C-alpha positions as CSV (number, residue, x, y, z in Angstrom):
1,M,-25.4,-12.0,64.5
2,P,-25.8,-14.9,62.1
3,G,-28.7,-13.2,60.4
4,Q,-26.7,-10.0,59.7
5,S,-23.8,-12.1,58.3
6,W,-26.2,-13.8,55.9
7,L,-27.6,-10.4,54.8
8,R,-24.1,-9.1,54.1
9,V,-23.3,-12.1,51.9
10,V,-26.5,-11.6,49.9
11,A,-25.8,-7.9,49.5
12,W,-22.2,-8.6,48.3
13,R,-23.5,-11.1,45.7
14,I,-26.0,-8.6,44.4
15,A,-23.4,-5.8,44.2
16,T,-20.7,-7.9,42.6
17,P,-22.1,-8.0,39.0
18,R,-22.4,-4.2,39.1
19,R,-18.7,-3.9,40.2
20,L,-17.6,-6.4,37.4
21,A,-19.7,-4.7,34.7
22,P,-17.0,-2.2,33.6
23,L,-14.5,-5.1,33.4
24,A,-16.8,-7.2,31.3
25,R,-17.4,-4.3,29.0
26,W,-13.6,-3.7,28.7
27,R,-13.0,-7.4,27.9
28,S,-15.8,-7.3,25.3
29,R,-14.2,-4.3,23.6
30,M,-10.8,-5.9,23.6
31,R,-12.2,-9.1,22.0
32,A,-13.9,-7.0,19.3
33,S,-10.7,-5.0,18.6
34,W,-8.6,-8.2,18.4
35,T,-11.2,-9.8,16.0
36,R,-11.0,-6.7,13.8
37,Y,-7.2,-6.7,13.9
38,M,-7.0,-10.4,12.9
39,R,-9.6,-9.9,10.2
40,F,-7.4,-7.0,8.8
41,L,-4.3,-9.2,8.8
42,S,-6.2,-11.9,6.9
43,C,-6.8,-9.4,4.1
44,F,-3.2,-9.8,2.9
45,R,-2.4,-13.2,1.5
46,L,0.5,-13.3,-1.0
47,R,1.0,-16.4,-3.1
48,R,4.7,-16.2,-4.2
49,P,6.1,-18.1,-7.2
50,S,7.9,-21.2,-6.2
51,S,11.1,-20.1,-8.0
52,A,13.8,-18.2,-6.1
53,R,13.7,-14.5,-5.8
54,H,15.6,-12.6,-8.6
55,P,18.4,-10.1,-7.9
56,R,17.5,-6.5,-7.3
57,E,18.5,-5.4,-10.8
58,Q,16.4,-8.0,-12.5
59,E,13.7,-7.3,-15.0
60,A,11.1,-8.3,-12.4
61,D,9.3,-10.7,-14.7
62,D,7.7,-12.7,-11.9
63,V,4.0,-12.2,-11.5
64,G,2.7,-11.2,-8.1
65,V,-0.7,-12.7,-7.5
66,L,-2.5,-11.5,-4.4
67,S,-5.8,-12.1,-2.8
68,F,-7.4,-9.2,-1.0
69,A,-10.4,-9.8,1.2
70,N,-12.8,-6.9,0.6
71,G,-15.4,-6.1,3.3
72,S,-15.7,-6.8,6.9
73,S,-17.1,-10.3,6.3
74,G,-13.9,-11.3,4.4
75,T,-15.9,-13.3,1.9
76,D,-15.7,-11.0,-1.1
77,A,-12.1,-11.6,-2.5
78,M,-10.3,-9.4,-5.0
79,M,-7.5,-11.0,-7.0
80,I,-4.8,-8.4,-7.5
81,N,-2.2,-9.0,-10.2
82,V,0.9,-6.8,-10.5
83,L,2.3,-7.5,-14.0
84,P,5.4,-6.3,-15.8
85,A,4.2,-4.2,-18.8
86,S,5.7,-5.2,-22.2
87,I,6.2,-2.8,-25.1
88,E,2.9,-4.2,-26.5
89,D,1.2,-2.7,-23.4
90,R,2.4,0.8,-24.2
91,P,-0.9,2.1,-25.6
92,V,-2.8,0.8,-22.5
93,L,-0.3,2.4,-20.2
94,A,-0.4,5.7,-22.1
95,H,-4.2,5.8,-21.7
96,L,-4.0,5.1,-18.0
97,L,-1.4,7.9,-17.7
98,E,-4.0,10.3,-19.0
99,L,-6.3,9.4,-16.2
100,Y,-3.5,9.7,-13.8
101,G,-2.5,13.1,-15.2
102,H,-6.1,14.3,-14.8
103,D,-6.1,13.1,-11.1
104,I,-2.9,14.9,-10.1
105,S,-3.5,18.1,-12.2
106,E,-5.1,19.7,-9.1
107,F,-1.7,19.4,-7.4
108,D,0.9,20.0,-10.2
109,G,-1.2,22.5,-12.1
110,R,-0.6,20.9,-15.5
111,D,-2.8,21.6,-18.5
112,V,-3.5,19.3,-21.5
113,G,-1.9,20.1,-24.8
114,E,-3.5,21.1,-28.0
115,H,-4.6,17.6,-28.7
116,G,-6.4,17.3,-25.3
117,L,-3.7,15.0,-23.8
118,Y,-1.4,15.4,-20.9
119,G,1.2,13.1,-22.4
120,Y,4.1,11.5,-20.5
121,H,7.6,12.4,-21.8
122,Y,9.4,9.4,-20.1
123,L,7.0,6.6,-21.2
124,D,9.2,5.1,-23.9
125,H,12.2,5.2,-21.6
126,Y,10.7,2.4,-19.6
127,W,11.5,-0.1,-22.4
128,T,14.8,1.5,-23.6
129,E,16.7,2.4,-20.4
130,P,18.1,-0.1,-17.8
131,G,16.8,0.3,-14.3
132,R,13.2,1.3,-15.3
133,H,10.4,-1.1,-14.7
134,P,6.7,-0.5,-15.7
135,F,3.9,-2.5,-14.1
136,L,0.2,-2.8,-14.9
137,V,-2.3,-3.7,-12.2
138,R,-5.4,-5.8,-12.7
139,V,-8.1,-6.5,-10.1
140,D,-10.2,-9.6,-10.9
141,G,-8.7,-9.4,-14.4
142,R,-9.7,-5.8,-15.1
143,L,-7.2,-3.0,-15.5
144,A,-7.0,-1.0,-12.2
145,G,-3.8,1.0,-12.3
146,F,-0.1,1.0,-12.8
147,A,3.3,1.6,-11.1
148,L,6.4,3.0,-12.8
149,V,9.6,2.2,-10.9
150,S,13.1,3.3,-11.5
151,I,16.3,2.1,-9.9
152,R,19.0,4.8,-9.7
153,V,22.5,4.6,-8.4
154,L,23.1,7.1,-5.6
155,S,26.4,7.1,-3.8
156,D,27.4,3.8,-5.4
157,E,24.2,2.2,-4.1
158,P,21.0,1.4,-6.1
159,V,18.0,3.2,-4.7
160,G,14.4,2.4,-5.8
161,H,12.0,5.2,-6.7
162,V,8.3,5.1,-7.4
163,S,8.2,7.5,-10.3
164,E,4.4,7.2,-10.8
165,F,1.7,5.3,-9.0
166,F,-1.9,5.1,-9.9
167,V,-5.0,3.2,-8.6
168,M,-8.3,3.8,-10.3
169,R,-10.9,5.5,-8.0
170,K,-13.1,2.4,-8.0
171,Y,-10.4,0.4,-6.1
172,R,-9.3,3.1,-3.7
173,R,-9.9,3.1,0.1
174,M,-10.2,-0.7,0.0
175,G,-6.6,-1.5,0.8
176,A,-5.7,-2.4,-2.8
177,G,-3.1,0.4,-3.1
178,E,-1.2,-0.8,-0.1
179,V,-1.1,-4.4,-1.4
180,I,0.2,-3.2,-4.7
181,A,2.9,-1.0,-3.2
182,R,4.1,-3.8,-0.9
183,D,4.3,-6.1,-3.9
184,V,6.5,-3.6,-5.8
185,F,8.8,-3.1,-2.8
186,R,9.2,-6.8,-2.3
187,R,10.4,-7.2,-5.9
188,F,13.4,-4.9,-5.3
189,P,14.7,-5.4,-1.7
190,G,16.9,-2.6,-0.5
191,R,16.9,1.2,-0.2
192,W,13.9,3.2,-1.4
193,R,13.1,6.8,-1.7
194,V,9.4,7.7,-2.3
195,S,8.6,11.4,-3.1
196,Q,5.4,13.3,-3.1
197,S,4.7,16.9,-4.2
198,S,4.4,19.3,-1.3
199,G,0.7,20.1,-2.0
200,N,-0.4,16.5,-2.5
201,L,-1.5,15.8,1.0
202,P,-3.5,12.6,0.2
203,A,-0.4,11.0,-1.4
204,Q,1.7,12.0,1.6
205,R,-0.8,10.4,4.0
206,F,-1.0,7.3,1.9
207,W,2.7,6.7,1.7
208,R,3.4,7.5,5.3
209,A,0.8,4.9,6.3
210,V,2.1,2.2,3.8
211,V,5.8,2.7,4.6
212,G,5.1,3.1,8.3
213,R,3.2,-0.2,8.6
214,M,5.7,-2.1,6.3
215,T,8.8,-0.9,8.2
216,L,7.2,-0.7,11.6
217,G,8.0,3.0,11.6
218,V,11.6,2.7,10.6
219,Y,12.0,5.3,7.9
220,T,13.3,8.8,7.4
221,E,11.2,11.7,6.3
222,G,12.7,14.8,4.7
223,H,12.5,17.0,1.6
224,D,14.5,17.0,-1.6
225,E,16.0,19.9,-3.5
226,V,12.7,20.9,-5.2
227,G,10.7,20.8,-1.9
228,R,9.0,17.4,-2.3
229,T,8.3,15.3,0.7
230,T,10.6,12.2,0.7
231,L,10.4,8.9,2.7
232,E,13.6,6.8,2.8
233,F,13.6,3.3,4.0
234,D,14.9,-0.3,3.5
235,S,12.3,-2.5,2.0
236,S,14.2,-5.7,2.9
237,A,13.7,-4.9,6.6
238,G,10.0,-5.1,6.2
239,A,9.9,-8.1,3.9
240,D,8.0,-11.2,5.0
């Protein structure tokens, strides 16, 4: 009957929004996830020097200036500078190494010496031996950490090593550590081996995340002769 057909159409139109509600919620979640993802990508904006890249065995004297958007709104920007450290910077680096030594003492079990200092035996080597590269990190002009890099020849091929890496607590869990690490890897394209002590689980999680994202998961995890966890990868494969 015509009346019954009309009633069926009305009932269908009433029920349709209920049927489409799950789809609408799914689309809303997908839009929110995509927005968060694009906001995350916008956090990393690297301004490279206009000059050509130097060879892998360079002194890495170019300055990496990065802008990192802090916070979900993306309005609070941090300027992160990764700067080669000169011999004049030795006292500053020595002081930061003491903070670093205190941080990792819970994992390596080191004690301070009679003068209340941890010390760092290899510090002077970074200005006297080829293949060693010290970097200081500044965030908004303030000292925020350092990276000590060494390039060693293994099987007739240079391999990069992050000997020491430190970000002050104030700047952790904000993405700054990953920005700094990526900048260091970009300066020396090629093979890398990053090691962490077996008990330092936070460092292992950090480097797995950084290397995994940079290389899209193309890396090899293993252990060296003293039991440290190692990640081996090619930084040129993940370069922009």
